[in-house]
N, CA, C, O and CB atoms as a CASP TS submission, in Angstrom:
PFRMAT TS
TARGET T0000
AUTHOR 0000-0000-0000
METHOD Language model
MODEL 1
PARENT N/A
ATOM      1  N   UNK     1      18.633  28.502 -82.641  1.00  0.00           N
ATOM      2  CA  UNK     1      19.312  29.348 -82.595  1.00  0.00           C
ATOM      3  C   UNK     1      19.660  30.146 -83.865  1.00  0.00           C
ATOM      4  O   UNK     1      20.816  30.458 -84.152  1.00  0.00           O
ATOM      5  CB  UNK     1      20.156  28.885 -82.027  1.00  0.00           C
ATOM      6  N   UNK     2      18.762  30.402 -84.481  1.00  0.00           N
ATOM      7  CA  UNK     2      18.560  31.020 -85.410  1.00  0.00           C
ATOM      8  C   UNK     2      19.287  32.460 -86.341  1.00  0.00           C
ATOM      9  O   UNK     2      18.357  33.254 -86.200  1.00  0.00           O
ATOM     10  CB  UNK     2      17.607  31.095 -85.003  1.00  0.00           C
ATOM     11  N   UNK     3      20.093  33.035 -86.966  1.00  0.00           N
ATOM     12  CA  UNK     3      20.726  33.995 -86.827  1.00  0.00           C
ATOM     13  C   UNK     3      21.305  34.481 -85.795  1.00  0.00           C
ATOM     14  O   UNK     3      21.619  35.667 -85.894  1.00  0.00           O
ATOM     15  CB  UNK     3      20.236  34.611 -87.163  1.00  0.00           C
ATOM     16  N   UNK     4      21.604  33.845 -84.627  1.00  0.00           N
ATOM     17  CA  UNK     4      21.908  34.524 -83.863  1.00  0.00           C
ATOM     18  C   UNK     4      23.326  34.938 -83.073  1.00  0.00           C
ATOM     19  O   UNK     4      24.194  34.117 -82.779  1.00  0.00           O
ATOM     20  CB  UNK     4      21.185  34.193 -83.367  1.00  0.00           C
ATOM     21  N   UNK     5      23.379  36.063 -82.850  1.00  0.00           N
ATOM     22  CA  UNK     5      24.940  36.936 -83.336  1.00  0.00           C
ATOM     23  C   UNK     5      26.016  36.286 -81.861  1.00  0.00           C
ATOM     24  O   UNK     5      25.696  35.371 -81.102  1.00  0.00           O
ATOM     25  CB  UNK     5      24.678  39.429 -83.271  1.00  0.00           C
ATOM     26  N   UNK     6      26.900  36.848 -81.833  1.00  0.00           N
ATOM     27  CA  UNK     6      27.765  36.144 -80.208  1.00  0.00           C
ATOM     28  C   UNK     6      27.367  36.906 -79.381  1.00  0.00           C
ATOM     29  O   UNK     6      27.088  36.596 -78.223  1.00  0.00           O
ATOM     30  CB  UNK     6      29.532  36.126 -79.952  1.00  0.00           C
ATOM     31  N   UNK     7      27.261  38.366 -80.027  1.00  0.00           N
ATOM     32  CA  UNK     7      26.763  39.166 -78.633  1.00  0.00           C
ATOM     33  C   UNK     7      25.181  38.390 -78.067  1.00  0.00           C
ATOM     34  O   UNK     7      24.990  38.203 -76.865  1.00  0.00           O
ATOM     35  CB  UNK     7      26.440  41.160 -79.111  1.00  0.00           C
ATOM     36  N   UNK     8      24.385  38.090 -78.882  1.00  0.00           N
ATOM     37  CA  UNK     8      23.258  37.743 -78.149  1.00  0.00           C
ATOM     38  C   UNK     8      22.896  36.555 -77.827  1.00  0.00           C
ATOM     39  O   UNK     8      21.806  36.217 -77.365  1.00  0.00           O
ATOM     40  CB  UNK     8      22.371  38.130 -78.614  1.00  0.00           C
ATOM     41  N   UNK     9      24.470  35.421 -78.239  1.00  0.00           N
ATOM     42  CA  UNK     9      23.783  34.794 -77.313  1.00  0.00           C
ATOM     43  C   UNK     9      24.588  34.735 -75.656  1.00  0.00           C
ATOM     44  O   UNK     9      24.221  33.883 -74.847  1.00  0.00           O
ATOM     45  CB  UNK     9      23.532  33.370 -78.001  1.00  0.00           C
ATOM     46  N   UNK    10      26.034  36.048 -75.204  1.00  0.00           N
ATOM     47  CA  UNK    10      25.934  36.457 -74.408  1.00  0.00           C
ATOM     48  C   UNK    10      25.283  36.516 -73.499  1.00  0.00           C
ATOM     49  O   UNK    10      25.310  35.910 -72.428  1.00  0.00           O
ATOM     50  CB  UNK    10      26.041  36.907 -74.600  1.00  0.00           C
ATOM     51  N   UNK    11      24.267  37.725 -74.136  1.00  0.00           N
ATOM     52  CA  UNK    11      22.720  38.479 -73.541  1.00  0.00           C
ATOM     53  C   UNK    11      22.412  37.594 -73.174  1.00  0.00           C
ATOM     54  O   UNK    11      22.688  37.593 -71.974  1.00  0.00           O
ATOM     55  CB  UNK    11      21.539  39.161 -74.333  1.00  0.00           C
ATOM     56  N   UNK    12      21.556  35.930 -73.693  1.00  0.00           N
ATOM     57  CA  UNK    12      21.092  34.565 -73.167  1.00  0.00           C
ATOM     58  C   UNK    12      22.230  34.359 -71.946  1.00  0.00           C
ATOM     59  O   UNK    12      21.799  34.649 -70.830  1.00  0.00           O
ATOM     60  CB  UNK    12      21.120  33.221 -74.490  1.00  0.00           C
ATOM     61  N   UNK    13      23.177  34.046 -71.986  1.00  0.00           N
ATOM     62  CA  UNK    13      23.757  33.862 -71.006  1.00  0.00           C
ATOM     63  C   UNK    13      23.675  34.464 -69.587  1.00  0.00           C
ATOM     64  O   UNK    13      23.518  33.961 -68.474  1.00  0.00           O
ATOM     65  CB  UNK    13      24.628  33.958 -71.411  1.00  0.00           C
ATOM     66  N   UNK    14      23.797  35.410 -69.922  1.00  0.00           N
ATOM     67  CA  UNK    14      23.973  36.873 -68.723  1.00  0.00           C
ATOM     68  C   UNK    14      22.149  36.569 -68.049  1.00  0.00           C
ATOM     69  O   UNK    14      21.840  36.240 -66.904  1.00  0.00           O
ATOM     70  CB  UNK    14      24.271  39.212 -69.931  1.00  0.00           C
ATOM     71  N   UNK    15      21.253  36.819 -69.204  1.00  0.00           N
ATOM     72  CA  UNK    15      19.820  36.447 -68.564  1.00  0.00           C
ATOM     73  C   UNK    15      19.656  35.442 -67.618  1.00  0.00           C
ATOM     74  O   UNK    15      19.301  35.548 -66.444  1.00  0.00           O
ATOM     75  CB  UNK    15      18.925  36.050 -69.516  1.00  0.00           C
ATOM     76  N   UNK    16      19.996  34.322 -68.347  1.00  0.00           N
ATOM     77  CA  UNK    16      19.839  33.041 -67.424  1.00  0.00           C
ATOM     78  C   UNK    16      20.311  33.608 -65.761  1.00  0.00           C
ATOM     79  O   UNK    16      19.544  33.499 -64.804  1.00  0.00           O
ATOM     80  CB  UNK    16      21.042  31.602 -68.098  1.00  0.00           C
ATOM     81  N   UNK    17      21.564  34.153 -65.672  1.00  0.00           N
ATOM     82  CA  UNK    17      21.720  33.957 -64.161  1.00  0.00           C
ATOM     83  C   UNK    17      21.550  35.317 -63.016  1.00  0.00           C
ATOM     84  O   UNK    17      21.679  35.391 -61.794  1.00  0.00           O
ATOM     85  CB  UNK    17      23.229  33.364 -64.027  1.00  0.00           C
ATOM     86  N   UNK    18      21.077  36.655 -64.458  1.00  0.00           N
ATOM     87  CA  UNK    18      20.624  37.281 -63.678  1.00  0.00           C
ATOM     88  C   UNK    18      19.838  37.339 -62.907  1.00  0.00           C
ATOM     89  O   UNK    18      18.960  36.546 -63.250  1.00  0.00           O
ATOM     90  CB  UNK    18      20.536  37.760 -63.923  1.00  0.00           C
ATOM     91  N   UNK    19      19.483  37.979 -61.697  1.00  0.00           N
ATOM     92  CA  UNK    19      18.390  38.301 -60.805  1.00  0.00           C
ATOM     93  C   UNK    19      18.122  39.560 -60.516  1.00  0.00           C
ATOM     94  O   UNK    19      18.993  39.940 -59.733  1.00  0.00           O
ATOM     95  CB  UNK    19      18.514  37.759 -59.703  1.00  0.00           C
ATOM     96  N   UNK    20      17.434  40.333 -60.723  1.00  0.00           N
ATOM     97  CA  UNK    20      17.732  41.905 -60.475  1.00  0.00           C
ATOM     98  C   UNK    20      16.217  43.094 -60.811  1.00  0.00           C
ATOM     99  O   UNK    20      15.018  42.856 -60.665  1.00  0.00           O
ATOM    100  CB  UNK    20      19.201  42.315 -61.745  1.00  0.00           C
ATOM    101  N   UNK    21      16.698  43.977 -61.146  1.00  0.00           N
ATOM    102  CA  UNK    21      14.956  45.021 -61.900  1.00  0.00           C
ATOM    103  C   UNK    21      15.911  44.593 -63.494  1.00  0.00           C
ATOM    104  O   UNK    21      17.079  44.496 -63.871  1.00  0.00           O
ATOM    105  CB  UNK    21      14.608  47.883 -61.320  1.00  0.00           C
ATOM    106  N   UNK    22      14.562  44.445 -64.014  1.00  0.00           N
ATOM    107  CA  UNK    22      14.658  44.756 -65.837  1.00  0.00           C
ATOM    108  C   UNK    22      15.674  46.175 -66.110  1.00  0.00           C
ATOM    109  O   UNK    22      16.638  45.752 -66.747  1.00  0.00           O
ATOM    110  CB  UNK    22      12.705  45.228 -66.620  1.00  0.00           C
ATOM    111  N   UNK    23      15.800  47.363 -65.929  1.00  0.00           N
ATOM    112  CA  UNK    23      15.889  48.292 -65.383  1.00  0.00           C
ATOM    113  C   UNK    23      17.363  48.528 -65.839  1.00  0.00           C
ATOM    114  O   UNK    23      17.861  48.953 -66.882  1.00  0.00           O
ATOM    115  CB  UNK    23      15.464  48.199 -64.039  1.00  0.00           C
ATOM    116  N   UNK    24      17.855  48.095 -64.676  1.00  0.00           N
ATOM    117  CA  UNK    24      19.216  47.641 -64.003  1.00  0.00           C
ATOM    118  C   UNK    24      20.201  46.747 -65.234  1.00  0.00           C
ATOM    119  O   UNK    24      21.430  46.721 -65.295  1.00  0.00           O
ATOM    120  CB  UNK    24      18.780  46.504 -62.507  1.00  0.00           C
ATOM    121  N   UNK    25      19.382  46.176 -65.990  1.00  0.00           N
ATOM    122  CA  UNK    25      19.787  44.585 -66.564  1.00  0.00           C
ATOM    123  C   UNK    25      20.743  45.190 -67.327  1.00  0.00           C
ATOM    124  O   UNK    25      21.842  44.710 -67.046  1.00  0.00           O
ATOM    125  CB  UNK    25      18.589  43.494 -67.508  1.00  0.00           C
ATOM    126  N   UNK    26      20.826  46.227 -68.364  1.00  0.00           N
ATOM    127  CA  UNK    26      21.815  46.322 -69.533  1.00  0.00           C
ATOM    128  C   UNK    26      22.966  46.567 -68.554  1.00  0.00           C
ATOM    129  O   UNK    26      23.633  45.639 -68.097  1.00  0.00           O
ATOM    130  CB  UNK    26      21.535  47.591 -70.804  1.00  0.00           C
ATOM    131  N   UNK    27      23.170  47.843 -68.254  1.00  0.00           N
ATOM    132  CA  UNK    27      24.062  48.052 -67.336  1.00  0.00           C
ATOM    133  C   UNK    27      24.501  47.459 -66.461  1.00  0.00           C
ATOM    134  O   UNK    27      25.374  48.030 -65.807  1.00  0.00           O
ATOM    135  CB  UNK    27      23.909  48.711 -66.926  1.00  0.00           C
ATOM    136  N   UNK    28      24.017  45.802 -65.989  1.00  0.00           N
ATOM    137  CA  UNK    28      25.323  44.643 -65.054  1.00  0.00           C
ATOM    138  C   UNK    28      25.234  43.761 -66.346  1.00  0.00           C
ATOM    139  O   UNK    28      26.233  43.055 -66.204  1.00  0.00           O
ATOM    140  CB  UNK    28      24.760  43.527 -63.093  1.00  0.00           C
ATOM    141  N   UNK    29      24.547  43.306 -67.718  1.00  0.00           N
ATOM    142  CA  UNK    29      25.560  43.362 -68.145  1.00  0.00           C
ATOM    143  C   UNK    29      26.560  43.803 -68.818  1.00  0.00           C
ATOM    144  O   UNK    29      27.508  43.045 -69.021  1.00  0.00           O
ATOM    145  CB  UNK    29      25.508  43.007 -68.252  1.00  0.00           C
ATOM    146  N   UNK    30      26.570  45.258 -69.363  1.00  0.00           N
ATOM    147  CA  UNK    30      27.804  45.539 -69.690  1.00  0.00           C
ATOM    148  C   UNK    30      29.206  44.976 -68.283  1.00  0.00           C
ATOM    149  O   UNK    30      30.244  44.338 -68.463  1.00  0.00           O
ATOM    150  CB  UNK    30      27.624  47.281 -70.003  1.00  0.00           C
ATOM    151  N   UNK    31      28.806  45.371 -67.391  1.00  0.00           N
ATOM    152  CA  UNK    31      29.533  44.985 -66.222  1.00  0.00           C
ATOM    153  C   UNK    31      30.430  43.791 -66.247  1.00  0.00           C
ATOM    154  O   UNK    31      31.642  43.578 -66.280  1.00  0.00           O
ATOM    155  CB  UNK    31      28.642  44.790 -65.242  1.00  0.00           C
ATOM    156  N   UNK    32      28.907  42.847 -66.205  1.00  0.00           N
ATOM    157  CA  UNK    32      29.599  41.186 -66.700  1.00  0.00           C
ATOM    158  C   UNK    32      30.148  40.656 -67.607  1.00  0.00           C
ATOM    159  O   UNK    32      30.457  39.475 -67.449  1.00  0.00           O
ATOM    160  CB  UNK    32      28.970  40.320 -66.807  1.00  0.00           C
ATOM    161  N   UNK    33      30.441  41.258 -68.763  1.00  0.00           N
ATOM    162  CA  UNK    33      30.757  41.438 -70.256  1.00  0.00           C
ATOM    163  C   UNK    33      32.084  41.435 -70.009  1.00  0.00           C
ATOM    164  O   UNK    33      32.896  40.547 -70.268  1.00  0.00           O
ATOM    165  CB  UNK    33      30.196  42.742 -71.099  1.00  0.00           C
ATOM    166  N   UNK    34      32.316  42.867 -69.301  1.00  0.00           N
ATOM    167  CA  UNK    34      33.635  43.454 -68.956  1.00  0.00           C
ATOM    168  C   UNK    34      34.666  42.861 -68.080  1.00  0.00           C
ATOM    169  O   UNK    34      35.896  42.837 -68.038  1.00  0.00           O
ATOM    170  CB  UNK    34      33.409  44.574 -68.423  1.00  0.00           C
ATOM    171  N   UNK    35      33.468  42.295 -67.257  1.00  0.00           N
ATOM    172  CA  UNK    35      34.704  41.644 -65.996  1.00  0.00           C
ATOM    173  C   UNK    35      34.941  39.680 -66.370  1.00  0.00           C
ATOM    174  O   UNK    35      35.463  38.853 -65.622  1.00  0.00           O
ATOM    175  CB  UNK    35      33.694  41.893 -63.752  1.00  0.00           C
ATOM    176  N   UNK    36      34.368  39.464 -67.693  1.00  0.00           N
ATOM    177  CA  UNK    36      34.617  37.827 -68.801  1.00  0.00           C
ATOM    178  C   UNK    36      36.438  38.123 -68.748  1.00  0.00           C
ATOM    179  O   UNK    36      37.102  38.978 -69.334  1.00  0.00           O
ATOM    180  CB  UNK    36      33.634  37.919 -71.240  1.00  0.00           C
ATOM    181  N   UNK    37      36.731  37.357 -68.082  1.00  0.00           N
ATOM    182  CA  UNK    37      38.640  36.959 -68.332  1.00  0.00           C
ATOM    183  C   UNK    37      38.613  36.207 -69.606  1.00  0.00           C
ATOM    184  O   UNK    37      37.829  35.288 -69.367  1.00  0.00           O
ATOM    185  CB  UNK    37      39.554  35.718 -66.942  1.00  0.00           C
ATOM    186  N   UNK    38      38.972  36.094 -70.668  1.00  0.00           N
ATOM    187  CA  UNK    38      39.945  35.975 -71.626  1.00  0.00           C
ATOM    188  C   UNK    38      39.682  34.016 -71.372  1.00  0.00           C
ATOM    189  O   UNK    38      38.852  33.617 -72.189  1.00  0.00           O
ATOM    190  CB  UNK    38      41.752  36.964 -71.180  1.00  0.00           C
ATOM    191  N   UNK    39      40.083  33.167 -70.687  1.00  0.00           N
ATOM    192  CA  UNK    39      39.885  32.509 -71.256  1.00  0.00           C
ATOM    193  C   UNK    39      37.855  31.848 -70.648  1.00  0.00           C
ATOM    194  O   UNK    39      37.547  30.656 -70.639  1.00  0.00           O
ATOM    195  CB  UNK    39      41.324  31.749 -71.206  1.00  0.00           C
ATOM    196  N   UNK    40      37.162  32.661 -70.361  1.00  0.00           N
ATOM    197  CA  UNK    40      35.622  32.692 -70.247  1.00  0.00           C
ATOM    198  C   UNK    40      34.918  32.824 -71.334  1.00  0.00           C
ATOM    199  O   UNK    40      33.932  32.246 -71.791  1.00  0.00           O
ATOM    200  CB  UNK    40      35.156  33.660 -69.489  1.00  0.00           C
ATOM    201  N   UNK    41      35.849  34.019 -71.805  1.00  0.00           N
ATOM    202  CA  UNK    41      34.878  34.501 -73.124  1.00  0.00           C
ATOM    203  C   UNK    41      35.733  33.557 -74.376  1.00  0.00           C
ATOM    204  O   UNK    41      34.848  33.214 -75.160  1.00  0.00           O
ATOM    205  CB  UNK    41      34.942  36.652 -73.490  1.00  0.00           C
ATOM    206  N   UNK    42      36.739  33.150 -74.742  1.00  0.00           N
ATOM    207  CA  UNK    42      37.151  32.119 -75.705  1.00  0.00           C
ATOM    208  C   UNK    42      35.593  30.441 -74.782  1.00  0.00           C
ATOM    209  O   UNK    42      34.773  29.726 -75.359  1.00  0.00           O
ATOM    210  CB  UNK    42      39.723  31.788 -75.413  1.00  0.00           C
ATOM    211  N   UNK    43      35.841  30.527 -73.785  1.00  0.00           N
ATOM    212  CA  UNK    43      34.996  28.974 -73.540  1.00  0.00           C
ATOM    213  C   UNK    43      33.673  29.279 -73.779  1.00  0.00           C
ATOM    214  O   UNK    43      32.980  28.269 -73.906  1.00  0.00           O
ATOM    215  CB  UNK    43      35.058  28.234 -71.924  1.00  0.00           C
ATOM    216  N   UNK    44      32.782  30.874 -73.940  1.00  0.00           N
ATOM    217  CA  UNK    44      31.734  31.430 -74.582  1.00  0.00           C
ATOM    218  C   UNK    44      31.959  31.161 -75.886  1.00  0.00           C
ATOM    219  O   UNK    44      31.514  30.228 -76.555  1.00  0.00           O
ATOM    220  CB  UNK    44      31.540  32.771 -74.332  1.00  0.00           C
ATOM    221  N   UNK    45      32.734  32.107 -76.227  1.00  0.00           N
ATOM    222  CA  UNK    45      32.742  32.046 -78.222  1.00  0.00           C
ATOM    223  C   UNK    45      32.747  30.301 -78.547  1.00  0.00           C
ATOM    224  O   UNK    45      31.668  29.989 -79.051  1.00  0.00           O
ATOM    225  CB  UNK    45      34.762  32.959 -79.171  1.00  0.00           C
ATOM    226  N   UNK    46      33.912  28.820 -78.342  1.00  0.00           N
ATOM    227  CA  UNK    46      33.499  27.920 -78.510  1.00  0.00           C
ATOM    228  C   UNK    46      32.139  27.592 -78.322  1.00  0.00           C
ATOM    229  O   UNK    46      31.395  28.089 -79.168  1.00  0.00           O
ATOM    230  CB  UNK    46      34.132  27.409 -78.073  1.00  0.00           C
ATOM    231  N   UNK    47      31.600  26.897 -77.456  1.00  0.00           N
ATOM    232  CA  UNK    47      30.307  26.667 -76.876  1.00  0.00           C
ATOM    233  C   UNK    47      29.204  27.441 -78.523  1.00  0.00           C
ATOM    234  O   UNK    47      28.673  26.856 -79.467  1.00  0.00           O
ATOM    235  CB  UNK    47      30.211  27.732 -74.926  1.00  0.00           C
ATOM    236  N   UNK    48      29.260  28.474 -78.269  1.00  0.00           N
ATOM    237  CA  UNK    48      28.423  29.524 -79.567  1.00  0.00           C
ATOM    238  C   UNK    48      28.429  28.421 -81.141  1.00  0.00           C
ATOM    239  O   UNK    48      27.691  27.751 -81.862  1.00  0.00           O
ATOM    240  CB  UNK    48      29.742  31.489 -79.987  1.00  0.00           C
ATOM    241  N   UNK    49      30.245  28.992 -80.903  1.00  0.00           N
ATOM    242  CA  UNK    49      30.424  28.346 -82.420  1.00  0.00           C
ATOM    243  C   UNK    49      30.014  26.726 -82.475  1.00  0.00           C
ATOM    244  O   UNK    49      29.363  26.298 -83.428  1.00  0.00           O
ATOM    245  CB  UNK    49      32.159  28.486 -82.930  1.00  0.00           C
ATOM    246  N   UNK    50      30.423  25.897 -81.432  1.00  0.00           N
ATOM    247  CA  UNK    50      28.990  24.479 -81.687  1.00  0.00           C
ATOM    248  C   UNK    50      27.804  24.471 -82.065  1.00  0.00           C
ATOM    249  O   UNK    50      27.391  23.906 -83.077  1.00  0.00           O
ATOM    250  CB  UNK    50      28.505  23.817 -80.655  1.00  0.00           C
ATOM    251  N   UNK    51      27.098  25.158 -81.206  1.00  0.00           N
ATOM    252  CA  UNK    51      25.622  25.502 -81.051  1.00  0.00           C
ATOM    253  C   UNK    51      25.273  25.394 -82.697  1.00  0.00           C
ATOM    254  O   UNK    51      24.648  24.643 -83.445  1.00  0.00           O
ATOM    255  CB  UNK    51      25.292  27.203 -80.236  1.00  0.00           C
ATOM    256  N   UNK    52      26.248  26.885 -82.800  1.00  0.00           N
ATOM    257  CA  UNK    52      25.716  27.173 -84.736  1.00  0.00           C
ATOM    258  C   UNK    52      26.303  25.987 -85.574  1.00  0.00           C
ATOM    259  O   UNK    52      25.601  25.694 -86.542  1.00  0.00           O
ATOM    260  CB  UNK    52      26.575  28.899 -85.652  1.00  0.00           C
ATOM    261  N   UNK    53      27.278  25.347 -85.433  1.00  0.00           N
ATOM    262  CA  UNK    53      27.685  24.324 -86.112  1.00  0.00           C
ATOM    263  C   UNK    53      26.702  23.098 -86.222  1.00  0.00           C
ATOM    264  O   UNK    53      26.478  22.414 -87.221  1.00  0.00           O
ATOM    265  CB  UNK    53      28.867  23.990 -85.562  1.00  0.00           C
ATOM    266  N   UNK    54      26.137  22.975 -84.886  1.00  0.00           N
ATOM    267  CA  UNK    54      25.109  21.972 -84.883  1.00  0.00           C
ATOM    268  C   UNK    54      23.841  22.576 -85.586  1.00  0.00           C
ATOM    269  O   UNK    54      23.296  21.786 -86.357  1.00  0.00           O
ATOM    270  CB  UNK    54      24.800  21.498 -83.398  1.00  0.00           C
ATOM    271  N   UNK    55      23.381  23.557 -85.499  1.00  0.00           N
ATOM    272  CA  UNK    55      22.613  24.367 -85.861  1.00  0.00           C
ATOM    273  C   UNK    55      22.054  24.361 -87.338  1.00  0.00           C
ATOM    274  O   UNK    55      20.912  24.322 -87.798  1.00  0.00           O
ATOM    275  CB  UNK    55      23.177  25.373 -85.534  1.00  0.00           C
ATOM    276  N   UNK    56      23.519  24.424 -87.988  1.00  0.00           N
ATOM    277  CA  UNK    56      23.416  24.525 -89.269  1.00  0.00           C
ATOM    278  C   UNK    56      23.688  23.130 -90.307  1.00  0.00           C
ATOM    279  O   UNK    56      23.553  23.035 -91.527  1.00  0.00           O
ATOM    280  CB  UNK    56      24.312  25.603 -89.503  1.00  0.00           C
ATOM    281  N   UNK    57      24.089  22.199 -89.373  1.00  0.00           N
ATOM    282  CA  UNK    57      24.221  20.878 -90.050  1.00  0.00           C
ATOM    283  C   UNK    57      22.359  19.985 -90.011  1.00  0.00           C
ATOM    284  O   UNK    57      21.927  19.046 -90.678  1.00  0.00           O
ATOM    285  CB  UNK    57      25.684  19.879 -88.954  1.00  0.00           C
ATOM    286  N   UNK    58      21.575  20.997 -88.713  1.00  0.00           N
ATOM    287  CA  UNK    58      20.701  20.491 -88.423  1.00  0.00           C
ATOM    288  C   UNK    58      19.348  20.976 -89.517  1.00  0.00           C
ATOM    289  O   UNK    58      18.317  20.320 -89.662  1.00  0.00           O
ATOM    290  CB  UNK    58      20.695  20.726 -87.021  1.00  0.00           C
ATOM    291  N   UNK    59      19.703  22.412 -90.277  1.00  0.00           N
ATOM    292  CA  UNK    59      18.817  22.995 -91.070  1.00  0.00           C
ATOM    293  C   UNK    59      19.746  22.358 -92.534  1.00  0.00           C
ATOM    294  O   UNK    59      18.983  22.148 -93.477  1.00  0.00           O
ATOM    295  CB  UNK    59      18.603  24.856 -90.741  1.00  0.00           C
ATOM    296  N   UNK    60      20.975  22.093 -92.783  1.00  0.00           N
ATOM    297  CA  UNK    60      20.483  21.281 -94.060  1.00  0.00           C
ATOM    298  C   UNK    60      20.370  20.379 -94.288  1.00  0.00           C
ATOM    299  O   UNK    60      20.459  19.968 -95.445  1.00  0.00           O
ATOM    300  CB  UNK    60      20.829  21.289 -94.868  1.00  0.00           C
ATOM    301  N   UNK    61      19.994  19.282 -92.761  1.00  0.00           N
ATOM    302  CA  UNK    61      19.666  18.327 -93.181  1.00  0.00           C
ATOM    303  C   UNK    61      18.376  18.221 -93.549  1.00  0.00           C
ATOM    304  O   UNK    61      17.987  17.442 -94.419  1.00  0.00           O
ATOM    305  CB  UNK    61      19.998  17.595 -92.522  1.00  0.00           C
ATOM    306  N   UNK    62      17.321  19.352 -92.617  1.00  0.00           N
ATOM    307  CA  UNK    62      16.006  19.469 -92.779  1.00  0.00           C
ATOM    308  C   UNK    62      16.184  19.791 -93.931  1.00  0.00           C
ATOM    309  O   UNK    62      16.392  18.678 -94.415  1.00  0.00           O
ATOM    310  CB  UNK    62      15.211  20.262 -91.988  1.00  0.00           C
ATOM    311  N   UNK    63      16.298  20.804 -95.130  1.00  0.00           N
ATOM    312  CA  UNK    63      16.189  21.441 -95.992  1.00  0.00           C
ATOM    313  C   UNK    63      16.776  19.960 -97.743  1.00  0.00           C
ATOM    314  O   UNK    63      16.559  19.936 -98.954  1.00  0.00           O
ATOM    315  CB  UNK    63      17.203  23.009 -95.411  1.00  0.00           C
ATOM    316  N   UNK    64      17.248  19.395 -97.112  1.00  0.00           N
ATOM    317  CA  UNK    64      18.267  17.745 -97.953  1.00  0.00           C
ATOM    318  C   UNK    64      16.918  17.090 -97.402  1.00  0.00           C
ATOM    319  O   UNK    64      16.824  16.167 -98.212  1.00  0.00           O
ATOM    320  CB  UNK    64      20.426  16.829 -97.041  1.00  0.00           C
ATOM    321  N   UNK    65      15.844  16.960 -96.586  1.00  0.00           N
ATOM    322  CA  UNK    65      14.618  15.682 -96.597  1.00  0.00           C
ATOM    323  C   UNK    65      13.439  16.521 -97.397  1.00  0.00           C
ATOM    324  O   UNK    65      12.614  15.892 -98.060  1.00  0.00           O
ATOM    325  CB  UNK    65      13.957  15.068 -94.692  1.00  0.00           C
ATOM    326  N   UNK    66      13.394  17.800 -97.324  1.00  0.00           N
ATOM    327  CA  UNK    66      12.378  18.298 -97.423  1.00  0.00           C
ATOM    328  C   UNK    66      12.227  18.130 -99.154  1.00  0.00           C
ATOM    329  O   UNK    66      11.183  17.901 -99.764  1.00  0.00           O
ATOM    330  CB  UNK    66      12.395  19.689 -96.687  1.00  0.00           C
ATOM    331  N   UNK    67      13.743  18.336 -99.789  1.00  0.00           N
ATOM    332  CA  UNK    67      13.318  18.170-100.968  1.00  0.00           C
ATOM    333  C   UNK    67      13.710  16.843-101.400  1.00  0.00           C
ATOM    334  O   UNK    67      14.245  16.939-102.504  1.00  0.00           O
ATOM    335  CB  UNK    67      13.734  19.169-101.771  1.00  0.00           C
ATOM    336  N   UNK    68      13.659  15.415-100.914  1.00  0.00           N
ATOM    337  CA  UNK    68      13.195  14.461-101.106  1.00  0.00           C
ATOM    338  C   UNK    68      11.611  14.029-101.530  1.00  0.00           C
ATOM    339  O   UNK    68      11.317  12.846-101.699  1.00  0.00           O
ATOM    340  CB  UNK    68      13.601  14.089-100.220  1.00  0.00           C
TER
END
């Protein structure tokens, strides 16, 4: 998940559960985000943060071992 914004993450989460026409997807996404309650949004944000943190440690480890 390189340089993925929270918005990108939410779009990915939406696309995993979306079934419909591609033309309708942006409107459905806007509705989906608008209907998230505060706790759902917090849960998504916390999970995204954990994923970004994990990816950062992996990237740092990769750089460390490349230098040796």
